[in-house]
C-alpha positions as CSV (number, residue, x, y, z in Angstrom):
1,M,-11.4,16.2,3.3
2,L,-13.0,15.2,6.6
3,F,-11.3,13.3,9.3
4,F,-11.8,12.5,13.0
5,L,-9.5,11.8,15.9
6,M,-9.0,8.6,17.8
7,G,-6.6,9.2,20.7
8,T,-3.3,10.3,19.0
9,T,-4.4,9.0,15.6
10,Q,-6.2,10.8,12.8
11,V,-8.3,8.5,10.5
12,F,-9.8,9.8,7.3
13,C,-13.5,9.1,7.0
14,S,-13.7,8.1,3.3
15,P,-11.0,6.2,1.6
16,L,-10.3,7.4,-1.9
17,Q,-10.6,5.2,-5.0
18,W,-8.0,5.1,-7.8
19,S,-9.5,4.3,-11.1
20,G,-6.3,2.7,-12.3
21,N,-7.0,-0.5,-10.3
22,G,-10.2,0.1,-8.4
23,H,-8.5,0.0,-5.0
24,Y,-9.2,2.4,-2.2
25,Y,-6.6,4.2,-0.1
26,D,-6.6,6.0,3.2
27,I,-4.1,7.7,5.5
28,V,-3.8,7.1,9.2
29,L,-1.8,9.7,11.2
30,G,0.0,9.4,14.5
31,N,3.1,7.9,16.1
32,S,4.2,5.2,13.8
33,N,6.1,1.9,14.0
34,W,6.3,-0.1,10.8
35,T,5.6,-3.6,12.3
36,T,2.7,-2.2,14.4
37,D,1.3,-0.3,11.4
38,L,1.5,-3.5,9.3
39,T,-0.7,-5.2,11.9
40,N,-3.1,-2.3,12.3
41,A,-3.5,-1.9,8.6
42,S,-4.4,-5.6,8.2
43,L,-7.0,-5.2,11.0
44,S,-8.7,-2.3,9.3
45,E,-11.7,-2.8,7.1
46,Y,-13.7,-0.8,4.6
47,S,-17.1,-2.0,3.3
48,G,-16.1,-5.6,4.2
49,V,-12.7,-5.4,2.5
50,K,-9.6,-6.0,4.7
51,G,-6.8,-3.4,4.5
52,H,-3.0,-3.7,4.2
53,L,0.0,-1.3,4.1
54,A,0.0,0.2,0.6
55,T,2.0,-1.7,-2.0
56,I,2.9,0.7,-4.8
57,T,3.8,-0.9,-8.1
58,S,3.6,1.9,-10.7
59,L,4.4,5.6,-11.3
60,E,0.7,6.3,-11.7
61,E,-0.3,4.6,-8.4
62,N,2.5,6.5,-6.6
63,A,1.3,9.8,-8.1
64,F,-2.3,9.1,-7.1
65,I,-1.3,8.6,-3.4
66,L,0.9,11.7,-3.5
67,N,-1.8,13.9,-5.0
68,S,-4.5,12.5,-2.7
69,F,-2.6,13.1,0.5
70,F,-0.1,15.8,-0.4
71,H,1.5,17.8,2.4
72,D,3.2,21.1,1.7
73,T,6.1,20.3,4.0
74,E,8.2,17.2,4.3
75,F,5.8,14.6,5.7
76,M,6.6,10.9,5.9
77,V,4.3,7.8,6.0
78,F,5.1,4.1,6.0
79,I,4.2,1.9,3.1
80,G,4.3,-1.9,2.8
81,G,7.9,-2.6,1.7
82,R,10.9,-3.9,3.7
83,D,14.4,-5.3,3.2
84,L,14.4,-9.0,3.9
85,G,18.0,-8.6,5.2
86,G,16.6,-7.1,8.3
87,L,14.6,-10.1,9.4
88,S,17.6,-11.7,11.3
89,L,21.0,-10.8,12.6
90,S,22.6,-13.2,10.2
91,P,20.4,-13.2,7.1
92,P,21.1,-15.5,4.1
93,S,23.2,-13.7,1.5
94,E,20.4,-13.7,-1.0
95,D,18.2,-11.7,1.4
96,V,20.6,-8.9,1.9
97,G,19.4,-5.8,0.1
98,K,16.3,-7.6,-1.2
99,W,13.4,-5.2,-0.9
100,V,9.9,-6.9,-1.1
101,W,6.3,-6.0,-0.7
102,Y,5.4,-7.5,2.7
103,D,1.6,-7.4,2.6
104,G,-1.4,-7.4,0.4
105,P,-1.8,-9.3,-3.0
106,E,1.9,-8.5,-3.8
107,N,3.1,-10.1,-0.5
108,G,6.6,-11.6,-1.0
109,I,7.2,-10.0,-4.5
110,Q,10.6,-8.3,-4.8
111,F,10.7,-4.8,-6.3
112,Y,14.3,-3.8,-5.7
113,Q,17.7,-5.3,-5.2
114,E,20.6,-3.4,-3.7
115,N,24.1,-4.1,-5.2
116,S,27.6,-2.7,-5.3
117,S,26.6,-0.1,-7.9
118,G,23.6,1.1,-6.0
119,G,20.7,-1.1,-7.0
120,T,18.1,-2.0,-9.6
121,V,14.3,-2.5,-9.9
122,T,13.1,-6.0,-10.5
123,D,10.4,-7.9,-12.3
124,P,7.5,-8.1,-12.5
125,Y,6.7,-4.4,-11.8
126,N,10.2,-2.9,-12.5
127,Y,9.2,0.1,-10.4
128,A,10.6,1.9,-7.3
129,N,10.7,5.6,-6.5
130,W,13.7,6.0,-4.3
131,A,15.0,9.5,-3.5
132,L,18.4,10.2,-4.8
133,G,21.0,8.1,-3.0
134,Q,18.4,5.8,-1.4
135,P,18.4,3.2,0.0
136,N,21.7,4.2,1.7
137,R,22.0,2.3,5.0
138,S,22.5,-1.4,5.7
139,D,21.2,-1.1,9.2
140,I,17.7,0.2,8.4
141,H,15.1,-1.9,6.6
142,Y,11.7,-0.3,6.3
143,L,10.0,1.7,3.6
144,A,8.7,5.2,4.0
145,M,7.3,7.7,1.5
146,S,7.4,11.5,1.4
147,L,4.0,13.1,0.9
148,N,5.7,16.2,-0.1
149,T,7.7,14.8,-3.0
150,G,6.5,11.2,-3.5
151,S,10.0,9.9,-3.0
152,W,10.8,6.7,-1.0
153,Y,13.3,6.4,1.9
154,D,14.7,3.5,3.9
155,T,14.2,4.0,7.7
156,N,14.2,2.1,10.9
157,N,11.2,0.4,12.4
158,G,10.3,3.5,14.5
159,G,10.6,5.7,11.5
160,Y,13.0,8.3,12.9
161,T,16.3,7.4,11.2
162,G,17.2,7.7,7.6
163,A,14.2,9.7,6.3
164,P,14.2,13.5,6.2
165,K,11.6,13.7,8.9
166,A,10.2,11.2,11.5
167,V,7.5,9.0,10.1
168,S,4.0,10.2,11.2
169,G,1.6,7.8,9.8
170,Y,0.9,5.2,7.1
171,I,-1.1,4.5,4.0
172,V,-3.6,1.7,4.1
173,E,-4.9,0.1,0.8
174,Y,-8.0,-1.9,0.3
175,S,-7.1,-4.0,-2.7
176,T,-10.4,-5.7,-3.6
177,P,-12.7,-3.3,-5.4
178,V,-15.6,-2.3,-3.1
179,P,-18.9,-2.9,-5.0
180,V,-20.8,0.1,-6.0
181,P,-24.1,0.2,-4.1
182,G,-26.8,-1.6,-6.1
183,T,-24.3,-3.4,-8.3
184,I,-24.9,-6.8,-6.7
185,F,-28.6,-6.5,-6.8
186,L,-28.6,-5.5,-10.5
187,F,-26.3,-8.4,-11.3
188,V,-28.6,-10.9,-9.4
189,G,-31.7,-9.4,-11.0
190,G,-30.1,-9.7,-14.4
191,L,-29.0,-13.3,-13.8
192,M,-32.5,-14.3,-12.6
193,G,-34.0,-12.7,-15.6
194,L,-31.7,-14.7,-17.9
195,V,-32.6,-17.9,-16.1
196,G,-36.3,-17.2,-16.4
197,A,-35.9,-16.5,-20.2
198,K,-34.1,-19.7,-20.7
199,A,-36.8,-21.6,-18.8
200,R,-39.5,-20.1,-21.0
201,Q,-37.6,-21.1,-24.1
202,S,-37.3,-24.7,-22.8
203,K,-41.1,-24.8,-22.3
204,K,-41.8,-23.6,-25.8
205,A,-39.4,-26.3,-27.2
């Protein structure tokens, strides 16, 4: 897989498409901060489609990302989830331990709720891939993924507390399927042909 360097950041040249949803995914490597990465991902663009930090809602999607960007040692990247309890010093009780997707089409949708017995996945996706014992700290509120195991960890905004290794990048997702070259022209050509056929039928009538 080819990539190029931009300062301290590595950017892969060609995002990879997952057939499960038609979305494209890429990895950006370098010193990471979750809130900065959230902004940078939203400013990225591929074939006219805006990006966002990846929002992983199924085992299959998680496996695709792991297999696409696997690293043979423990390697951490940010993805687009966070604990709403970390938004303020005195959060509402209902936000404590409430993990939501914070970007993309799933923005605001909860995927996990911490509780006294550990926690549980929530509707509508009922999916999370926490490492054993995670999330385990009430003072760190951001979601990172291991590209060695596919497991998720809670960490702080700078990505150096809570996870096995410091976070060294993020996964960007382009959620709107990128048109296959020529698809639009074929569609328009077919539509014009259909309109022409109907016009000829009207004249015969």
